C-alpha positions in Angstrom: -4.2 -29.8 6.4 -4.8 -26.8 4.5 -8.6 -25.6 4.2 -9.7 -24.8 0.8 -12.9 -23.0 0.5 -14.8 -24.6 -2.7 -18.4 -23.8 -4.0 -19.7 -27.2 -3.0 -18.3 -26.5 0.4 -19.9 -23.0 0.5 -23.3 -24.6 -0.7 -23.2 -27.1 2.0 -23.0 -24.2 4.6 -25.6 -22.2 3.1 -28.0 -25.2 3.2 -27.4 -26.1 6.8 -28.0 -22.3 7.9 -31.1 -22.0 5.6 -32.3 -25.5 7.7 -30.7 -24.1 10.9 -28.8 -27.4 11.3 -26.8 -25.6 14.2 -25.4 -29.0 15.1 -23.4 -29.5 11.7 -22.1 -25.8 11.7 -20.8 -26.1 15.0 -18.7 -29.1 14.4 -17.7 -27.7 11.0 -16.4 -24.5 12.5 -14.6 -26.2 15.4 -12.1 -28.0 12.8 -11.5 -24.5 11.2 -8.9 -21.7 11.9 -10.7 -18.1 12.6 -9.0 -17.1 9.5 -10.7 -19.8 7.7 -14.0 -18.9 9.1 -13.2 -15.4 8.1 -13.0 -16.3 4.8 -16.1 -18.3 4.5 -18.0 -15.3 6.1 -16.4 -13.1 3.5 -18.7 -15.2 0.7 -21.6 -15.5 2.6 -24.6 -12.5 3.3 -24.5 -10.4 6.2 -27.8 -12.4 8.0 -26.1 -15.7 7.3 -22.4 -14.6 8.5 -24.1 -13.3 11.9 -25.9 -16.4 12.2 -22.8 -18.9 12.2 -21.1 -16.3 14.5 -23.8 -16.6 16.9 -23.5 -20.1 17.3 -19.5 -19.6 18.4 -18.1 -18.4 21.7 -17.2 -15.0 21.8 -13.3 -15.0 21.9 -13.3 -16.9 18.8 -15.9 -14.9 17.4 -13.9 -11.9 18.1 -10.7 -13.3 16.0 -13.0 -13.7 13.1 -14.2 -10.2 13.0 -10.7 -9.3 13.4 -9.5 -11.4 10.2 -12.7 -10.7 8.3 -11.8 -8.8 5.1 -12.2 -5.1 5.9 -14.8 -4.4 3.0 -17.1 -7.2 3.9 -16.3 -6.5 7.8 -17.7 -2.7 7.4 -21.1 -3.9 6.2 -21.3 -6.8 8.5 -21.0 -5.1 11.7 -23.7 -2.8 10.9 -26.0 -5.5 11.5 -25.1 -5.7 15.2 -26.0 -3.3 17.9 -23.2 -1.4 19.7 -23.7 -3.7 22.9 -23.1 -6.7 20.7 -19.9 -5.5 19.1 -18.7 -4.4 22.4 -18.8 -7.8 23.6 -16.4 -8.9 20.7 -14.4 -5.8 21.2 -13.6 -7.1 24.9 -11.6 -10.0 23.1 -9.6 -7.8 20.9 -6.4 -5.9 21.5 -6.7 -2.0 21.5 -4.9 -1.6 18.0 -6.9 -4.1 16.1 -10.3 -2.6 18.1 -9.5 0.7 16.3 -9.4 -0.8 13.1 -12.8 -1.9 13.4 -14.2 1.2 15.2 -13.0 3.5 12.6 -15.0 1.6 10.0 -18.5 2.7 12.5 -20.1 6.3 12.5 -18.9 8.6 15.1 -22.0 8.3 17.0 -21.9 4.2 17.1 -18.5 4.6 17.8 -19.0 6.3 21.0 -21.8 4.0 22.1 -19.5 1.0 21.6 -16.6 2.6 23.8 -19.3 3.0 26.5 -20.1 -0.8 26.6 -16.6 -2.0 26.4 -16.3 -3.6 30.1 -12.9 -2.7 30.8 -12.4 1.0 31.7 -8.8 0.8 31.0 -9.1 -0.6 27.3 -12.0 1.9 26.8 -9.3 4.6 27.7 -6.6 2.8 25.4 -9.0 2.9 22.4 -9.6 6.3 23.2 -6.2 7.4 22.9 -5.6 5.4 19.6 -8.4 6.8 17.8 -6.8 10.1 18.3 -3.9 9.0 16.2 -3.8 9.3 12.0 -4.5 5.6 10.9 -1.3 5.5 8.9 1.4 6.2 11.1 3.0 4.3 14.3 0.5 5.7 16.7 -2.3 4.2 14.9 -1.0 0.9 14.2 0.5 0.3 17.9 -1.3 -1.4 20.6 -1.6 -0.1 24.2 -1.2 -3.7 25.5 2.3 -4.6 26.7 4.6 -5.9 29.3 6.7 -3.2 30.8 8.8 -3.1 34.1 10.7 -0.8 36.4 14.5 -0.7 36.0 14.5 -1.1 40.3 12.7 -4.2 40.1 14.2 -7.3 41.2 13.6 -10.7 38.5 11.1 -11.9 41.0 9.0 -8.7 40.9 9.4 -8.6 37.1 8.0 -12.0 36.8 4.9 -11.5 39.1 4.2 -8.3 36.9 4.2 -10.4 33.9 1.9 -12.8 35.4 -0.5 -10.0 35.8 0.0 -8.3 32.8 -0.2 -11.2 30.7 -3.7 -11.8 30.9 -4.2 -8.5 28.8 -1.5 -9.2 26.2 -1.7 -12.4 23.5 2.0 -12.3 22.6 4.7 -11.5 24.6 8.2 -11.0 23.1 9.9 -9.1 25.5 9.6 -6.9 28.3 9.9 -3.2 28.1 12.1 -1.4 30.8 11.1 2.0 32.1 11.8 4.7 34.8 10.0 5.9 37.5 8.3 8.2 34.6 7.7 5.7 32.5 10.5 6.6 29.9 11.7 3.9 27.7 15.3 2.9 29.2 15.6 -0.6 27.4 14.4 -4.3 26.7 15.1 -7.6 29.1 14.5 -10.7 27.2 12.4 -13.7 28.9 15.3 -15.8 28.7 17.5 -13.5 30.9 15.2 -13.0 33.5 14.8 -17.1 33.5 18.3 -17.3 33.7 18.7 -14.8 36.3 18.8 -14.7 39.9 15.5 -14.4 41.5 16.8 -11.2 43.6 19.0 -10.0 40.8 18.0 -6.4 39.4 16.3 -6.0 36.1 19.1 -2.7 35.9 21.9 -5.7 35.9 20.4 -7.7 33.1 18.2 -5.3 30.6 19.5 -4.5 27.4 19.8 -0.5 26.7 20.5 -1.0 23.3 16.8 -0.5 21.8 15.1 0.5 18.4 12.1 2.4 19.3 9.8 4.4 17.0 8.1 7.7 17.3 4.2 7.7 17.6 4.4 10.4 14.5 6.5 8.2 12.3 4.9 6.9 8.8 3.8 3.0 8.8 6.3 2.9 5.8 9.2 4.1 8.4 7.8 1.4 10.7 7.9 -1.3 8.3 11.3 -0.3 6.7 12.8 -0.4 10.9 11.5 -3.7 11.4 12.6 -5.3 8.3 15.9 -3.8 8.6 16.6 -5.3 12.0 14.4 -8.3 12.0 12.2 -7.3 14.7 8.9 -9.3 15.9 8.0 -6.0 17.6 8.9 -2.4 18.0 8.1 0.2 20.9 6.2 3.5 20.3 7.6 6.3 22.4 6.4 10.3 22.1 8.6 13.1 21.8 10.3 12.7 25.0 10.9 9.0 25.0 8.0 8.0 27.2 6.9 4.4 26.1 3.0 4.4 24.6 2.6 1.1 23.1 4.1 -1.2 20.9 3.9 -2.4 17.1 3.9 -6.4 16.8 4.8 -8.1 13.1 1.3 -8.8 12.3 0.7 -5.2 12.0 3.3 -4.5 10.0 2.1 -7.8 7.9 -1.2 -5.9 7.6 0.8 -2.7 6.2 2.7 -4.9 3.7 -0.4 -6.1 2.1 -2.1 -2.9 2.0 1.2 -1.8 0.1 1.1 -5.1 -2.1 -2.3 -4.0 -3.0 -2.0 -0.3 -4.1 1.0 -1.4 -6.1 -1.4 -4.0 -7.9 -3.6 -1.1 -8.3 -0.7 0.9 -10.0 -0.2 -1.4 -12.3 -3.5 -1.8 -13.7 -3.4 2.1 -13.8 -0.2 1.9 -15.8 -1.9 -1.0 -17.9 -4.9 1.4 -18.5 -7.3 -0.4 -16.3 -9.3 2.2 -14.0 -10.5 -0.2 -11.7 -10.0 -3.8 -10.2 -12.0 -6.9 -11.3 -11.9 -10.3 -9.7 -10.8 -13.3 -12.4 -14.4 -14.7 -12.3 -16.0 -11.0 -13.0 -18.1 -11.6 -16.3 -17.6 -9.8 -19.6 -19.3 -6.3 -19.2 -17.3 -5.8 -16.1 -14.0 -6.5 -17.8 -14.9 -4.6 -20.6 -16.1 -1.6 -18.0 -12.7 -1.1 -16.2 -11.1 -1.3 -19.7 -12.8 0.8 -21.9 -12.3 4.1 -20.7 -8.5 4.3 -21.0 -8.9 2.2 -24.6 -11.2 5.4 -25.6 -8.4 7.8 -24.3 -6.0 6.3 -26.2 -8.2 6.0 -29.6 -8.7 9.9 -28.9 -4.9 10.5 -28.6 -4.5 8.6 -31.8 -7.6 10.5 -33.5 -5.7 13.9 -32.4 -2.2 12.2 -33.5 -4.1 11.6 -37.1 -5.2 14.9 -37.3 -2.2 16.3 -36.9 -0.2 14.6 -39.1 -3.0 15.9 -42.0 -2.0 19.2 -41.1 1.4 18.6 -42.6 0.2 16.1 -45.3 1.6 18.5 -47.9 5.1 18.6 -46.3 4.9 14.8 -46.3 3.8 14.5 -50.0 7.3 16.5 -50.8 9.3 14.0 -48.9 7.0 11.1 -48.6 10.3 9.3 -46.6 9.4 11.6 -43.6 6.2 9.2 -43.0 8.4 6.1 -42.5 9.7 7.5 -39.1 7.0 8.4 -37.9 6.3 5.4 -35.8 9.8 5.5 -34.8 9.4 9.0 -33.4 6.1 8.2 -31.4 7.3 4.6 -30.0 10.8 6.0 -28.7 8.6 9.2 -27.0 6.1 6.9 -25.2 9.0 4.3 -24.3 11.0 7.0 -22.7 8.2 8.7 -20.8 7.1 5.2 -19.4 10.4 4.5 -18.2 10.9 7.7 -16.3 7.7 8.0 -15.0 7.5 4.4 -14.0 11.0 5.2 -11.9 9.3 8.1 -10.2 6.0 6.4 -9.5 8.3 3.6 -7.7 10.2 6.0 -5.7 7.0 7.7 -4.7 5.5 4.4 -3.3 8.5 3.6 -1.6 9.3 7.0 -0.1 7.2 8.1 2.9 7.2 11.3 1.8 6.9 13.1 -1.5 8.5 16.6 0.1 12.0 16.0 -1.1 11.2 14.0 -4.5 11.1 17.3 -6.7 15.1 18.4 -5.8 17.4 19.8 -8.5 19.6 17.2 -8.2 17.1 14.4 -9.1 16.0 16.9 -11.8 19.3 17.3 -13.0 20.2 13.9 -12.6 17.3 12.6 -14.7 18.4 15.4 -17.6 21.8 13.6 -17.9 20.6 10.3 -18.0 18.2 11.9 -21.0 20.9 13.6 -23.0 23.2 10.4 -22.8 20.1 8.5 -24.1 19.0 10.8 -26.8 22.8 11.0 -27.8 22.9 7.4 -28.4 20.0 6.9 -29.7 20.3 9.7 -32.2 23.4 8.6 -33.4 22.4 4.9 -33.8 19.5 6.4 -36.2 21.9 8.7 -37.9 24.2 5.8 -38.4 21.7 3.7 -39.9 20.0 6.0 -42.2 23.6 7.0 -43.4 24.5 3.4 -44.2 21.1 2.8 -46.0 21.7 5.8 -47.9 18.9 8.1 -47.0 19.1 11.9 -47.6 21.5 13.3 -45.3 19.0 16.2 -44.2 16.4 13.5 -43.7 18.9 11.5 -41.3 19.7 14.6 -39.7 16.0 15.7 -39.3 15.4 12.4 -37.6 18.3 12.5 -35.5 17.1 16.0 -34.1 13.9 15.0 -33.7 14.5 11.7 -31.5 17.3 13.5 -29.3 14.6 16.6 -28.6 11.8 13.7 -27.9 14.1 11.7 -25.4 14.7 14.9 -23.4 11.3 16.4 -23.6 9.3 12.6 -22.9 12.2 12.5 -20.1 11.4 15.3 -18.3 7.6 14.9 -18.7 8.2 11.3 -17.5 9.8 12.9 -14.1 7.8 16.1 -13.7 4.1 14.6 -13.8 3.9 11.9 -11.6 5.3 14.4 -8.8 3.2 16.8 -9.8 0.1 14.6 -9.9 1.4 13.3 -6.1 1.1 16.8 -5.0 -2.2 17.5 -6.6 -3.5 14.3 -4.5 -3.8 12.2 -7.6 -2.6 8.9 -8.4 0.7 9.2 -9.7 0.4 6.4 -11.5 -1.9 7.7 -13.8 1.1 9.2 -15.6 2.8 5.9 -16.5 -0.4 5.0 -18.2 -2.2 5.5 -21.4 -2.2 9.4 -20.4 1.6 9.9 -21.0 2.2 7.5 -23.7 -0.8 9.4 -25.5 1.0 13.1 -24.6 4.3 11.9 -25.8 3.1 10.8 -29.2 1.8 14.3 -29.7 4.7 16.0 -28.6 7.0 13.8 -30.7 4.8 14.4 -33.8 5.1 18.3 -33.0 9.0 18.0 -32.4 9.4 16.1 -35.6 7.5 18.2 -38.0 9.0 21.5 -36.4 12.5 20.1 -36.8 11.9 19.3 -40.1 10.3 22.7 -41.2 13.6 24.6 -39.9 15.8 22.1 -42.0 13.8 21.8 -45.2 12.1 25.1 -45.1 9.1 23.8 -46.6 
């Protein structure tokens, strides 16, 4: 049965902690999965969470800490001593241990590693700490099963039994040579069906997908999705086996990507910070108000801008009818263009090749086609409705120019922001909408001046 965390249940847990009803708490935690207990601790205070954790055995406590929300865990582990943290680290794979240690200050991190019982695990953790978090080397775990190509099946099975004490999940066995170079993979099924004296060289599969340690998390995710892999080996530039990345690590990457997409959508919608559904009125107002004020400022600037051309509008009042059309078109084109680029930046492992001549030229051609189509339709409608030909020409020329410039701005701005280290999603929000409104008005009145000679 799926566990559901309710306010009533959480209150019962808090009361049991306050009364130190250890028997009740132990019974409740015994029936839950580690991930469910982690969700409970996420909603408890730090001291309350520690109280529950100390009632449980260390292997279970290690799983719970591993599954906790990162932001909650960062504050939570501060109440433990380095020696206490090391007790849990002993039961966590090296990649998950590194994720936890990266949340600690450098001094505390070194102290925790010093208390880790297994010198091999401590060494593995130190190796992984040298890698960037968002690359294959940072995602991988050092714990894996490997076999020498010259071994027999019997030797390999014995080695599996020996190594499996350090490995939680065994998907397959990686085959290496005498120097540790990755040669291929052998499935557990093949080993079980083979003769005991058969050699690994005769049954292993040399066709294996691997990834270099410097590859980005996005590249790793793409490879595992493309080839439907449960795990993927990580090698250095010489092909030596370093570790493996399992499917649960990729799920974490996908979740982080989804959170980033959600954040980008909020920014594009003009919300400057994330809030929960149960946030109070003040919190909801605080995250939305800044961008509304920016939009209002842009609207006031646009109104002042129109005021400059008040005399021109008084000479030809019909010009005012098309102002909403000009601003709306510029805003829509800008958001379309910037949204495509923001999505490409989110899906691309690098923005180095984003701003190329071919991409820019392609966007320019699309803008020309759209501009011709929109301006032609508007000119035809004005002609049918009997508007003055010169006014129809002004509106059509202005629309064509607005589509071209808004498209260029929507393409270039996100890339420029990304290169400056600013979230490119800003370019698809109220910022670019307001900018394109002002740009559209400037073009509209400039074209009118040139054609009407006010």
